[in-house]
C-alpha positions, 0 to 999 in steps of 0.5 A: 155648100151652104153655111149655115151661121147661128149667133146671138152676136149679129146686128139687128135694127135695135141693136145695129153695132152688135156682133158686127164683125160676125155680119161681115164674116157672113157676107164675105162668105155669102160672096163665094157661096149661098149663106143664112144666118140665123141670130136667135134675139132674147124675149120678155113680153114685159121688160124686152118686147123686141118690136123693132126687130124682124123675124125675118130680114135680108141684109145685104142679100143675105137671109137673117132670121131672128127667132124670139127665145123666152129670157127672164129679165137679170135682178138688175130689172127687178 
């Protein structure tokens, strides 16, 4: 069994306190079996470039992938 966690609530270098409960759960499972995390981040090149979030990283031995998805800014940003 190789569990895959898919969550937009996962800490990254730009938001280290974001969704820490998901990180702790994934790390607990990864201590038992090999696991992976896919944590997509919203991306808008003009408003949210997300340059500080790597596409792939390892968190305490847990492989994490941060794919980008296109998101238009909210009306509050306009």
